[in-house]
C-alpha positions in Angstrom: 16.4 -24.2 -9.5 15.2 -20.7 -7.6 13.9 -21.7 -4.5 11.2 -20.2 -2.0 9.2 -20.8 1.0 5.4 -21.4 -1.0 2.6 -21.4 0.9 -0.5 -23.4 0.3 -1.4 -21.9 -3.0 -5.3 -22.1 -2.2 -6.4 -18.1 -2.5 -9.9 -16.3 -2.5 -9.0 -13.5 -4.6 -8.3 -15.6 -8.1 -9.8 -13.4 -10.1 -7.3 -10.4 -9.8 -4.5 -12.8 -9.9 -5.4 -14.1 -13.0 -6.1 -10.9 -14.7 -2.5 -9.8 -13.4 -0.9 -13.2 -14.5 -2.4 -12.6 -17.9 -1.9 -9.0 -18.1 1.8 -10.2 -17.6 2.0 -12.7 -20.1 -0.1 -10.2 -22.9 2.8 -8.0 -21.9 5.6 -10.2 -22.5 3.8 -12.3 -25.6 1.5 -9.3 -27.5 0.1 -11.8 -30.0 -0.8 -14.1 -27.9 -4.1 -14.0 -25.9 -3.9 -16.0 -22.9 -7.1 -17.5 -21.3 -6.6 -19.0 -17.5 -7.5 -22.7 -18.9 -4.3 -22.7 -21.3 -1.8 -25.2 -21.0 1.6 -23.8 -20.2 3.1 -27.1 -19.0 2.8 -31.1 -18.3 4.3 -32.9 -16.0 4.0 -36.5 -16.3 -0.4 -36.8 -16.3 -0.4 -33.2 -14.4 -1.0 -29.8 -16.6 -0.1 -26.7 -15.3 -2.0 -24.1 -16.9 -2.1 -20.0 -16.9 -4.3 -20.2 -13.9 -2.0 -21.8 -11.9 0.3 -19.4 -12.9 -2.1 -16.3 -11.6 -2.7 -18.8 -8.3 1.3 -18.7 -7.6 2.0 -15.5 -8.6 -0.4 -14.0 -6.1 0.8 -16.5 -3.6 4.9 -15.2 -3.9 4.3 -11.5 -5.3 7.0 -10.2 -2.5 9.5 -13.1 -3.9 8.9 -12.3 -7.6 9.9 -8.4 -6.9 13.6 -9.6 -6.5 14.1 -10.9 -10.0 13.0 -9.2 -13.2 9.5 -8.9 -14.8 11.0 -10.7 -17.6 12.0 -13.8 -15.6 8.7 -14.1 -13.3 6.9 -16.5 -15.7 9.5 -19.3 -16.0 10.7 -18.8 -11.7 7.3 -19.5 -11.6 6.6 -22.7 -13.7 10.0 -24.0 -12.1 7.8 -23.8 -8.7 5.0 -25.0 -10.2 6.7 -27.9 -11.8 8.7 -29.1 -8.2 5.1 -29.1 -6.7 3.2 -30.8 -9.1 6.1 -33.4 -8.6 6.1 -33.8 -5.1 2.4 -33.7 -4.7 1.8 -36.8 -7.7 4.6 -38.6 -5.6 2.8 -37.7 -1.7 -0.1 -39.2 -3.7 1.9 -42.3 -4.3 2.5 -42.4 -1.0 -0.5 -42.4 0.4 -0.1 -38.6 2.0 -3.4 -37.8 0.6 -5.3 -40.4 2.5 -3.7 -39.3 6.1 -6.3 -38.1 8.7 -4.6 -35.2 9.1 -3.8 -34.1 5.6 -7.5 -34.6 5.1 -8.3 -32.2 7.9 -5.9 -29.8 7.3 -7.5 -29.6 3.1 -10.8 -29.3 4.9 -9.7 -26.0 7.1 -8.3 -24.8 3.5 -11.4 -25.2 1.5 -13.2 -22.8 4.1 -10.8 -20.1 4.3 -10.8 -20.3 0.6 -14.6 -20.1 0.6 -14.7 -17.8 3.0 -12.1 -15.4 1.4 -14.1 -15.9 -2.0 -17.0 -14.5 -0.5 -15.8 -11.8 1.2 -14.0 -10.8 -1.9 -17.6 -10.8 -4.1 -20.4 -10.4 -2.0 -19.2 -8.1 0.5 -16.3 -6.3 -0.5 -17.4 -6.6 -4.2 -20.9 -4.7 -3.2 -18.9 -1.6 -2.3 -20.6 0.4 -4.8 -18.3 3.5 -6.3 -21.8 5.4 -5.4 -21.2 3.9 -1.4 -17.8 5.4 -1.7 -19.3 9.2 -3.4 -21.3 9.2 -0.6 -18.8 8.2 2.3 -16.0 10.7 0.5 -19.1 13.8 0.5 -19.4 13.2 4.2 -16.4 12.7 5.5 -14.6 15.8 3.4 -17.7 17.6 3.1 -16.2 20.6 5.7 -12.7 19.9 4.7 -10.3 22.3 5.7 -6.5 21.8 5.4 -3.5 22.5 6.9 -1.4 25.9 5.8 1.1 25.1 3.4 4.1 27.4 2.7 6.0 27.4 -0.8 9.5 28.9 0.6 13.2 29.0 -1.2 16.3 28.9 1.1 20.1 29.8 0.8 22.3 27.4 3.1 25.7 28.4 4.1 28.2 26.8 6.6 28.9 30.4 8.6 26.7 33.0 10.1 28.8 36.0 8.5 28.4 34.3 4.9 24.4 34.3 5.4 24.6 37.8 6.7 26.7 38.8 3.8 23.9 37.4 1.4 21.4 39.2 3.3 23.1 42.4 2.4 23.2 41.5 -1.2 19.6 41.5 -1.2 19.0 44.3 0.7 21.0 46.2 -1.8 19.2 44.4 -4.5 20.3 41.1 -5.8 17.9 38.3 -7.1 17.2 35.7 -4.7 16.9 32.7 -6.9 20.5 33.5 -8.8 22.4 34.1 -5.2 20.5 30.5 -4.2 22.2 29.3 -7.4 25.8 31.0 -6.8 26.0 30.2 -2.8 23.8 28.1 -1.5 25.1 24.3 -0.6 21.6 22.8 0.0 20.8 20.0 -2.3 18.1 22.8 -3.6 20.6 25.2 -4.8 21.0 24.3 -8.3 16.9 24.8 -8.3 17.5 27.9 -7.0 16.5 27.3 -3.4 13.3 26.0 -3.9 11.8 23.7 -1.5 7.9 23.8 -2.5 5.2 23.7 -0.4 5.4 21.9 3.1 3.4 22.0 6.0 4.2 21.6 9.7 6.0 19.3 10.9 7.5 19.0 7.5 11.0 21.1 7.9 13.3 21.4 12.2 11.1 23.7 13.7 13.8 26.7 13.6 13.3 27.0 10.0 9.9 26.4 10.4 9.0 29.4 12.8 11.3 31.8 10.7 9.3 30.5 7.8 5.9 30.9 9.6 6.7 34.7 10.7 7.0 35.8 6.8 5.0 37.8 4.5 4.7 36.4 1.3 7.7 37.6 -0.8 9.8 38.5 2.5 13.0 36.8 3.5 14.4 36.7 6.6 16.5 39.6 7.8 19.1 37.3 10.3 20.6 34.2 9.5 18.3 31.1 10.7 20.1 28.5 12.6 19.9 24.7 11.8 21.8 21.6 12.5 22.7 21.9 8.9 24.0 25.3 8.5 22.9 29.2 8.6 20.0 29.6 6.3 18.6 32.7 4.5 15.2 31.9 3.7 12.3 33.6 1.5 8.4 32.6 1.4 7.4 32.7 -2.1 4.0 31.6 -1.1 1.0 30.7 1.3 -2.3 28.6 1.2 -4.5 26.0 2.1 -4.1 22.8 1.6 -6.9 21.0 -1.1 -8.5 18.1 0.0 -7.7 15.2 -1.8 -9.3 13.7 -4.6 -11.5 10.5 -4.1 -9.5 8.5 -6.4 -6.3 9.3 -4.0 -8.7 7.8 -0.5 -10.9 5.5 -2.1 -8.4 2.9 -0.3 -8.8 4.7 3.3 -12.6 5.0 2.9 -13.5 1.5 1.5 -11.9 -0.1 4.6 -14.8 1.0 7.3 -17.6 0.4 4.9 -15.9 -3.2 4.0 -15.5 -3.6 8.3 -19.6 -2.1 9.0 -20.3 -4.6 6.0 -18.7 -7.9 7.0 -20.0 -7.4 10.4 -23.8 -6.9 9.2 -23.3 -9.8 7.1 -21.5 -11.7 10.2 -24.2 -10.7 12.2 -27.3 -11.8 10.2 -25.3 -15.4 9.5 -25.1 -15.8 13.4 -28.8 -15.1 13.6 -29.4 -17.4 11.1 -27.3 -20.2 12.4 -26.9 -21.2 15.8 -23.0 -20.8 17.4 -22.6 -23.7 20.1 -19.4 -23.5 22.1 -19.1 -27.0 23.7 -15.4 -26.5 25.3 -16.6 -24.5 28.8 -12.8 -22.9 29.3 -13.0 -21.5 25.7 -16.5 -20.3 26.2 -16.0 -18.8 29.4 -12.8 -17.0 27.4 -15.1 -15.9 24.4 -17.8 -14.6 26.7 -15.4 -12.6 28.5 -13.4 -11.2 25.8 -17.1 -10.3 23.6 -17.2 -7.0 24.3 -13.7 -5.9 23.1 -14.5 -8.5 19.9 -17.7 -6.1 19.0 -15.3 -3.5 18.3 -12.6 -5.0 16.3 -12.1 -4.7 13.0 -13.1 -7.3 10.3 -10.6 -9.5 8.8 -9.7 -8.7 5.8 -10.2 -11.6 3.1 -7.2 -14.2 3.0 
């Protein structure tokens, strides 16, 4: 029996979770097209559906990652069977009529409705056109940092590095020398480090590479904590601006916060909010200026 710390299964983003689980189901059994209401098991008079598996999958996503995907549905079913059994036992014990339990269920219903509204009416209303407009505005004058493409040959001793520089001065091929002599992991690849920008390399290495002209190599060995380097600069370029797809999630967040605040302000204007507890009222009023600048919470 698999054991998990199972929180309550009410979540707001039902459709993505169901789609994910149905997708996994289809991947595991291509001949069967699952639907949310399809029954996968019965526990007494209760049923467990594909939708139940989807909600459980969303709730336990991180825990499921510890197991092979082929086992996920079995694990989820095992958890849901336990839940159904214990829930039925709770009903027989009258726990569902307990006032505290009813208050908890009221809160969970409000939370789920709030999350579903944010997901469907606020986040769901952020269009591709809005994202594109935000992208065009933010990256209109984008100028990326300078990037260098370098190779290096890493050796343990300074004299070895000086001997390599002498060979290069005599016409030796940098790539072949790197393959032959470099002790670094890039040696078999001709010492190729690809493109990098400021801050990605240790400072002595970076400073030496930055000072080179395209096609040139260091005339003196460069020492770092890794050893002695001979560096060749292959190319320089400006970093290209990211694509819309790469930054879509980043752009969506401020749009979501703005849309959330607009909707909350509208609803507060239409519905009077009265704080009865005087101490709590004073605390809220004192914190209001800071609260107005806080980010809107994401859908829960």
